[in-house]
N, C-alpha and C positions, 0 to 999 in steps of 0.2 A: 896609653890615654892623651889626651886633649883638652884644651879650653874653646879650642876653636870652633866655631857653629858650622864652618864653611866647606864639610868633607863632603855632603850631598847638598843637591838644594831641598829649598824647606818652604812649608807654609807655614809662617809664625808670627802670630799675632798675641802682644804682652799686653798687660795693663800695670797702673801705677798704684790703681785701688785699692784699699787694705778687704779683704773679705769681712763678710758680715760676722758677728759674733751669736752664737746660737746659744739661747738658754733651755735646760731641760725642763722645759714646764709643758704641761700636756692642756689639750683642749677644754674649754669648757663644755658640762653637759649640754644636749642640745642637737640641733641640727649643723651638718658642715655643707660649705659651696667650695668648688673646685678655683681657687686662686690663680694658680697657672700651671700649665703642664709643659715638661718637654719629651719631644718624639722625636728621637731620633733626626735632629736637624742636620741639614745637609749632607746625610750620608745615601749610601745604596744599600737596600735590603739585599744581602745575599745570603747565604750558608754559612758564612763567618759568623761567630757568636758575639753578641752586643752586650757590655756591659755599664753597668751604672753605681757608683759606688758616690757615699756624702760622707766628706771628711772636713773638719775644721770649716765648716759656712758655706762650703762648695759642693757642687753637684759635678762630678766628674764622670763624662761618657766617653766610653772608648768602642771603636769599631776597627773596622781593619783599614779606614782610611787616617785613622791618627787620634789624638786626644783632646776634647771642648769641656772648659770649664765655667759653669755658670752659677751666679747667685744663689746659695741655695735658700736664701729668704724673699725671692722674687722672680729665679728663673731665668733672668737676664744673662745675654752669654759675658763673659768675663776675658777668656783667653783660648787661642789653641793652640797645636802643634801637628804639622802633619808632614809626610815627605813624599812628596809625588812619586809614583812609580816604585815605593817600598811599601809593602805592608804591614801595621801594626799587629805581633805576635803576642805579646804580654804587656801588662803595665802593672804597676801598684803605686799605692800612694800611701807616704808615711815619715815621719819625723820632719816634716815639714817640706818633704822634696817629690815630685812626681819621678818616677823610673820608667822610659819608656824602653821597648823594645823590639826594633824595626827587623824586616828581614827580606832579603832577594837574591835567589839563586844560592840557597845554602847560607849566605854571611848573615850574620846578626849583630848591629851596631845597635848598644847602649846609649841611652840619651839620659841625663840627669837634668830635671826643671825645677825652677821654684817652686813649688805648688801655687805660693799665692799670687806670686805675677805673672808666672810662664816664662820667667827669664832664664835661657840658657845658662847650666852651670860647668857640664862638662859632657865627654862622647867617650868611647873606644869602640872597636872590634873585636868581639868577644866570643869565644867558644864554650863558655860557660854554659848549664844548663841551671835553670831553677825550677822551682817545686810549685806546680796550679792550686790556688786554694779555691775552692768551690766549683761550680760548675761552668766558670767564663774564664775571660781573659787575665783575671786578676793574678798576680804570682803573690806569694807568699812574703809578708814581711811584717813587721812591727820595730818599734822602737828606732826607726830610721835604719835598720837591718835587713838587707835583703840575704837569705840565704840560697850559695850554689856550688856547684861543684864543676870541675874540668878546668880547662880543657876537655882533653879527648872524655869519652864517657866512663873511661875504666879507673881515672882519677878516684882515689880513694880519700880526698881530702874534702873537708866541708868546711868553705869559708862565708864568712859575715862580710857583705858587700856594704859599705858606708851610702846611702841613697845619694846624699847631696852631694859627695866627692869622688866616690868611685873605689875608695881607698879600702883596701881590707882591715876590719876592725878585730875579728881572730878568726883562728883558724880551729879544725878539730879534726884528729889524723883517728881516733879512738873507736870512732863508729863503724867503720865499714874496713875490715881486716882483709888478710889475702883471697878470702874463699868469698867475699860477699861482696855488692854492688847497692850502689843507691837505687832507688824506685822514686822516679819524680813524678811521675801522674799519679796519685794519690788522693787527689780533691777533698781536700779538707777544708770543711766551711768554720766560718766562726769570724773573730778577731784576731786571730793568729797571736793572741799574748802567750803562746807557747808554742814553739814551731814542732809539729809533730813530721818526723823524717822517718821512712820506711827503708829498711835494707832487705835485699834477699840475698841467701847466701845458699850452697851447694846444699845436696841433701834436702832441697825443698823446704828450708827454714828460712823464718824472715822474721824480724825484727819492727817494733815500732818506736823509736828513741823521742822523748820530749825535751826539748831545750830550751835554755832560756834564752831568749833573744838577743839581750842586750851583751849577754858573753861569750854565748856559745855551751855553757856549761850543760851537762847531762842533770835532768831532774829527775827524772827515771825513764823505765824500758818496760816493754813488754813483748813475749814471745807471741807469734801469731801461729796457726797449725802448719801453714804452709804458705811456699813463694806466691802462690798464686789468689791467696786470701784478698777479696776487695775489701778498703775500707768505706765502705758505700754513706754509712753513717757517722761517719768522726767529725765532731761539732766541738770545737774549742771556742772556749766563752767565759772571759775574767780567769784565766788559768784553771779553768775545770775541765775536762776533757771527757766526751760520750763517745764509747769508742766500740767498735765489735771484735772480740776476741773469741774464734771457734764459734760455737752457736750461743754464745753470752753477748748481753751487753753491758758492758760496765762506766759505770760514773764515776771519775778519778779526780780526786784533787790535784793541786799545783805540785805535790812531791809523791803523786802515785796511789795515795792511800784511797781505798776502794769505798765508796758508798753507798753504790747501789749494785748489783746486780741482778739482770733479769733475761730470762729467755728472748734471743732475736725475733722471735714471731708475738712476742707479748708485749713488745716496746718498741713502737716506731719501724714496722713492719713495712708500711708504705712513705710516711713522710715524719717528720723531728721538727721542733723547736726548742730551743733552749735557751735560758737566762737565768744570772745568778744577781742575788740581791743582798744585802747583809745580813739577813736573816734566813734564807731558804735561795735553792735552785730548784727552778720550775721547768717541767718537760712538758711539753705540748706532745702528742702521738696519736698517729692514727694507724692502725691495720687492718681496718676493711672499709666499704662505703658506709659501716653504720657502725662502726667501734673506733672512737674519737674520746681519747683521755688526758687527764693532767695529773701529771706525778710531780707531787710535792714532795721536798727533803730539806728536812731540817738540818742545817748546819750546825746547831751547838748539840744536838744530840743524834745525829744521824739517821734518825728514824724517819720512814719515807710513810706518806698517803695515798692511794689513788682516788681519782675523782672521776665521773663524768664529764665530758666535754661537750657543749653545744652543738659541735660541728669541728670539722678539721680547720685548725689553724695555720694558715700560711706562715705565718712571723709571728714572733714574740721580741718584744725591743723592752727597756726599762726607760724610763724619763724623770729624773730625781729618783724619789724612791717608789714611784709606783709603775707598773707593769700592764702593758697592753698587748691586747693580742688580735688579729686579724684575721676573719673566717669570711668564705667566700660568698656567706648569703647570710640575712639576718632573720628570714622569713623561709625562705625556701627557694628554689630554682629560679633564676632569673630576677630575683630580687635584690636589692641593693647589697653589697657587702656590709659587714657589719666588723665594728671597733668596739672590743670587750676592755674594760676596766677589770682587772684581776689582782685579788689578793691571793698573795703567792703562797700563803698558808691555808687558807679555807678552800683556795680557788673558788670562791662567791665571786659575782662578778657582776658588773652594770653594763647596758650596751647603748648604743649608739649609730645611726647607720650614716655609710659612706656617700657621697654624691656618686657612685660610680659601682659598676658590677666588674667583678671579678670570678676566675675560675672556669671549669673546663665546659660547665654547663651556662656561663654567662653569657649573651649576645656578643661580645667580642671576643670572646675565647684567650683573654688574657690571665695569666695567673701571678697572684703577687709574689714578688720573690725577697724583698727587701723591705723594712719600713722603720721610720724614724718618726720620733716625736721632738720635735723643738719651736719655742716662739708661739707656743700655742697653736702650730699646725702641725698635719699628719702627712709626712712625704711618704707613699707607696711606690715602689719602682717594679714593674709588672712586666712579664716578656708573653710571648707568644710560645705554642709548642716546640719550635724549632730554634729559639732563642736567639733567632735573626730581626726581630722586633722586639724594642724596650719602650718603654715612655714613662716617667715617673712624674708623678699629679701632686700637687701639693694643696692640702682643704684646710680651709679656714674657718672658725665657728662663723655662724649665723647670731644674728640678733636673737636673746631671749623672747620666749614667748611662752603662755602658759598651756599648752600641749606639754607632754609628756616627750622626755630625751629619747625613748625607744621609737617613737615615732617621729623623728628629726623637729621635734615641736608642734609637727601637725595635731590638731585635738581628735581623738578617735571617733568625734560625732562627723569630721569631715568625711568618715570611711562608710561611703555609701554600700548598700547591705545590694548583693551582687544577684538575689534573687528578684530585685526592684528595681532593675536597670532602666529597662524599656517597658513603655507602656505596650499592652497587648503580648507580652512573652509571658510566660506563663514557668514554672518549675516543674520538674516532676513531682511526681508525687513521692519517690523513695525517700527518707530523709539519709540514709547514707550518699546521697548526691549532694549534700551541702557539707562545707567545712568550715570551723571555725579556726582560728588562730590566736595564739598569745606570745607575747611578747613582756617577758617579765610582769609586772602587776596589770597589765593592759590587756584585756580581751576583746578579739574582733570578731565579729557575726556575720556568719553568711559571705566569707571572703570568698569563696568556691560554690556556684551552682552550677546546676545543668538545667538548661531552658529548651523549652520545646520551641522550633524555629521550623515551622509548615511541618515536613515530613522528617524531619532530623531533629536528634537532641543536641546541642553544643554546648559545653562546659566552658563555662566562663570564669575568670580566677581574677580578683583584684589584685595586682601582682604590686602596687606601691601607689602611695598618695603622698604628693611633694607639695613644697610649700609655691611653687610657682611652676607655669610652664616649663621654663628656660631649666629650672634642677630636673623636671623631670626627662627632658630630653636630654641632660647627659646622661641617663641611666642607659640609651640605647646607642647603638655604632654610628659613626659619622658618616657611614653610606646608608643608613636605612632609609632613606627616602628613594635609592634607588632600587628599591623592590618591586616588584610586578604588583603588589596588592595594594591596593589605595583604600584605606582606611582610616579615618579619623584626621590626625592633622598629620600624622606621618604613622607608618605603620613598618614592620619588619618580619620575615619569614625564618623559622628555627626551625630544628630538627628533633627538639624537646617533646617527648611524646603528649606532655600536657599543655604544648604550644605552638599548634602549626603555624601561629603568627601572633605577634604582639602590635598591640595598637597604643598609641599613646593620643589621648582626647585632652588637650588642655593641661593639667597636673595630673591628670589620672594615668597609671598605666595598668592596661589589662591584656591577658593573653586567652586565646581561643583555643579551644584542641582540633577545630576543624577550618580548612581554608576554602570550604564548598560557595557556592554562590549564597546558600541560606543564611552561612556562616558570616560573610561578608554584609548581607543585609541587614542579620542583627548586629552587627558591629556598627553599621551606620545608624540605626535607629539607636544604639547605646550613645553614641558620639552625639546625636542631635538633642537626648533628654540632659548629657552630662553639660551641653554649654549653657542650660539653665539651669543648673543647680545651684 
């Protein structure tokens, strides 16, 4: 180990400014606007996964090139570290330090940096193996400790490495007896408040061990049916663990006590999020495209209760005593994402729209991966399907208006009737060709209508009405203007069955199920009418 940084060439910028202090306060009800965004600044988009993490007032962006730290209250760059010619393979932020692991030709280098300033702390060449936490580059760590084993992969001793000094803080040789080995690629999500370490043994037997990060002491262990069992849905949050064991999904306390047992097909079959409050554990789960639920577990009684959810939650988070959930869509495909304030016991919720869209049916096809609520702002990290492009967006509340929070402060009367959008175009006579929409107490009439456009029927849907044209523009991809359809202020082709193309007309966003000349002529007439509304 050395305290000299000069072993390899570096591109290293530090800071002397302290990071901001973030308070756990949520946004006031109503509309939100985008305050800032960080979108893979200065990196090449490759197949190598990218990771965004928010810790202690800073946003950390890790790519194959290195790591950048940004002010999480403003999005402004603070410091960065890169080793030209070497690839960042793993990283973590814990205990006021950033551990960066770079590689070249099979040789790994560990570098400790001060998290606040980016200043160099220590480095060493290492053959140790760490444990991946989640689907990206972040390695498992908590309480300033990084668990690792090796040199050689056959090493049986797990060690807790101090991220600030590189020194070994604890060792545990009891986890992997002679017939067992550590399995590092287990992809555990959450806050690492317990280290979940998997060992595989001869006879197709494996175990999962939960360790105290500070001491390495074992808190509990569970047998899994065979060495090939995947822990695809394992989540650790505030020392509570949701884990797969055989065909069961178990919710366990910090000492291994079982709070909940469900069949894996009936809980989190597709996706899952977990938060822990002083009184409840709340699990958001998706079993199919139409099955979304919230399961609340009372920590004082151990009783659980299932509730319907308004849609799939990509992320849950606590801020103070409040629970927030992020959904891909507030009203339906292509509409803004939704932020729900959820009661963890009853699962009752109130909703406000986000100033962007996420999810597989969104124009940008980005999916929310992480949510953080602080300083009244909502910070959302999203990635594309391959994980090679990420963006973190901070949204801040708009001034209050008399309009309902569910509509972002826009009065319901500002939403036009889709059947009366353009003079001379009439709706088809079938009543099933029109659709209303409800958001909490707000009823919107004729959001969707089929209109006769010459010899063709075109379905028109009012996707959203924003406060301003600029806020409506945020709901479209950045490359919307490059599409071949020219309608309204800008338009964007999609492959959604109910939206051959989207059109923005001022602060209105509309979808058309056809892109024929008749549909585009109709779009032009609607755009003209809306300009005079």
